[in-house]
N, C-alpha and C positions, 0 to 999 in steps of 0.2 A: 470470507469463510467465518462463520461465527463459531464461537462456542466451545471454549475450553469446557472442562467438566461441568459447567452450569447447565447446558441445555440438553443434558442426556441423564438418564438414570444411573448409568454406569460412568466411571471416571475416564474421560478421553481428553486428549490434548485439544481437540477442536471439533466442530460440527462436521467439518469435511471428512473427519476420520470416523465415518459411521458405516463403513463397508467392510470391516474386517480388520484383522491385525496386520501389523507391518510385515511385508514380505521380505525375503532375503534381500539384503543389499546387492544390487548388480555391480560387478567388477568395473564395468566401463561407465563411470559416473560422468565423465567429460562428454561422452558421445550422447548421453541422456540429456544433459544440460544444453548441449547444442540443438538437439531435437526440439526442446521446449523453447529455446531462444528463437529458433527458426519460426516456430508457431506464433510467438509474440510478435516477430517481425511482420509476419503475414497479416496479423490484425493491424499493425501500424500502417502497412502499405494500403490495406483496405480503407483505413481512416483517411489516408492521404488522397484517395480517389474521391472521397466524400467531401474534401475540404477541411478535414479535421485532422491535423498532422502533428507529428511528434518532433517538433523543432524547438529551438529556444523560444522565448516569448516574443521575439521580435522579428521572426521570419527567417533567421539564419540557423542553419543546421548545426547543432552542437557537436563538437569533436569528441565529446565523452559519451554521446548518446549512441552507444553501440552495445549490441547483445554479445553473448558468449561466442556467437558464430562470426562476429566481426561485422555484422550487418548494421546499417545506420537507417533509422527512420527519419526521413527528411521531407521538406515541402516548402511551399512558398509563403505560408503565413500560418500562425497559430491562432485558432479560434476557440480553444478550450476555455471553459469558465465564462464564456460569453465575452471574452476580451478581444480587442483588436491589437494588431501589431503597433508597437510604440517606438518612437525614435529615441526614447530615453532608455539607455541601457541600465541605468541605476534609478528606477522610479522612487518617489517617495512613498507610494503605497503599492501593495502587490496587485498587479493587474487582475481583473476578474472577480475581485472580492469587494462586495458591496458594503456600505457602511454598518449594516447590522452584523454582518459576518466579522468584519474587522473589529468591531467593539467587543467581540467575544474572545479575541486573541489577548493573552495576558500581556500586560505592559512590559514585563521583563523577558518575554520571549524574543530571542535573537535568531532562532531557527524555526522556520515554518514550513512543514511538508504540505504542499497543496495536492490532494488527490481530486481532480476535477473529472466528473463523469460526463459522458458524451450526451446523455439524456436521462430523464428521470427513470426510464424503464430499461436502460441500457447496462450491460455488464462491461462495457469498454471505458476506460479511463486514461487520463495522463497524469503523471506524478512529477512534480518538480520540487526541490528543496531551495527555499529562499533563505538568505542569510542577511541580517540587518547589520549595516556598517555603523561605524561610530558617529557619522553625521546624520543618522536616521534613514538613510536610503537603503533600498533593498537590492541584493545582488542575486540573480538567479543561477541556479546550477543547471545541469542538463535535465532535460525533459525526457522521461521514459514512459512507454507504453505500458498499460497495466490492465488488471482485470478487478472488478468488484463483484457484488452478489448477483446471482442469476436474474433476479427480477428488478434490479436497479436500487433505488435509493428510498429512504423513508425518514420522516422526522419522529416517528413513533415506532421504533424497532421493538419486536417481540421475538422471542425464541422460536426458530424455525420458520420465520416468515420470508426467507430467501431475499432479504433486502439488506443493504448496508446502511448503518445509521448516519444521518447527516448531522454535522456539528463540528466543533472544535474540542479536541481531546488532547490531553498531555501525553508524553512519551517518556516513560521512566525506565522500563525493564525490557531486557532481551533475553534470548536463549535459542537453543536448537539442538538438533541431533548431532550436528558437527561441532567441531571445537571452535572456541572464540576466535574470530578472524582478526581481532585487534580493536574491539569496540572500547569506548570509555564508559558505556552504559553497564550496570550490573548484568552479568550474563550467566544464565543457568544452562550449563552443558549437560544434557541428559538424553539417555535413550528413550525416556518417556515421550520425547517429541517424535512420535511415530505417526506415519500415515499409511494407509493402505487402501486397496481397492481402486476404483476409477472414478473420475469426475463426470460432470453432466455431459461432457462431449466424448466420453469414453477414454479420456487420457489418464494415465497413471498418476496417482498422487504419492508416489514413493518418496519423493524428495521434497515435498511441499514445506515441510517443517524443518528442513536443514538449518535455516535461520529464520528467527521470528522476532519481531518487535511488538510488544504488547501495547494495544491502543487502550487508553484509560477510559473506556466505556463500561460502566457497571463492574468495576473491579477495585481492588485496593492498590494503589501505587506503592512501589518499594517491595513488592513481592514477585515471585516467579510468575512468568506468563502462565504457568500450569496451575497456579492457585485458583480455586473455584469459588472464592468468596464473591457474593454478588450483593452489594449494598442496596440495590434497587429491587431485589427479589428475583427469583429464577424466571418469572414470566418475561422479564425484560431482556433475556438472553445475556450473552457475555462471550468471553474468548474471542473477542475481535482483535485480530492481529494484522500486521504487515508481514507478509511472508513470501516465500519463493513461488513464483508463477508456475503452475502446471499446465498452462496452455488452454485453460477454459475458465468459465465463471466460478465464483466461489459461493459459499454459503452466507457470507457477510463480511469477510475480510477484504483487505486490498492486497494484490499480489503483483510482485515485479520480478524480473529475471534474476537468477542467483548472483550473477556478477554485480547487478545493481544493488542487491541486498548487502553484499560485502562492502561496497562503497558507501552506502548510507550508514551502516553500522560503524564504520570507521570515521565517519564525518560527524555524526551526532555527538554533541557535547552536553553533559548534564548541567554545566555552568551556564549554558546558553538557554536553558529551560525550553527544550524543543517541544512543539506541538504539532499535531496534524490537523488540517482543515479539510474535510471531506464532504463530498456531496456531488450532485449534478450541477453543471455549470450554471443554469438558471437559478437554482437555489442559493448557490454561493455568491451570485451577483446581487443578492438582496441586501 
């Protein structure tokens, strides 16, 4: 979902928020999140049938890879990012990332969130947080099913093109409609993180911005995700976030289940200089 304030003539938190003001908060928030989580799990199961599965990177189902409904997306092997299962549980390089992609990861980054798309034109992705150990090896966290933009990925993102930008971007700032769940990132708790209307598949967007992490694409790091400053110009879009999944494609962002957003917010550490590596698997393998 792209687009905080930048891609619109009026100030909005994101491009997905282009269908009206935020509706009244529904009292049964848990039930809604379970419904979204079930939808996310359905996508994961579909990917499983296609051989594209949400397990850990070595073919073993992650015990933490569960959505709010308690479902686990599992399978026999992980083929996201063009990688094959490996016998090394702590590889020296992150599987699926080619030399050109790895070269763009800052040397001081010890946390790398990989969002690997199923295909260049697909809105289905897998997301894994990798942590670099003191000996230089990488430890994978759970792998979560996710969504990206409706029309897939691009290396030349523009406002409103319905693609997610491919690249390596730093992660500095977070925020949301809901209170800080315990992140070490600067967190802007504000009712301005509102979403309304429905998504591309008719799903409600009501809770999409309960938690967000700003992706430093065409923005100024160290500011609220709501800040609309665009160093590259308005035509290049902006407001690209990691946010709560609403069960369908986004305008440019990456979305994961609410429970996974909380886990991610609590895990990212500014001192580890976290980044997100995002794109379709074939592009990331370059």
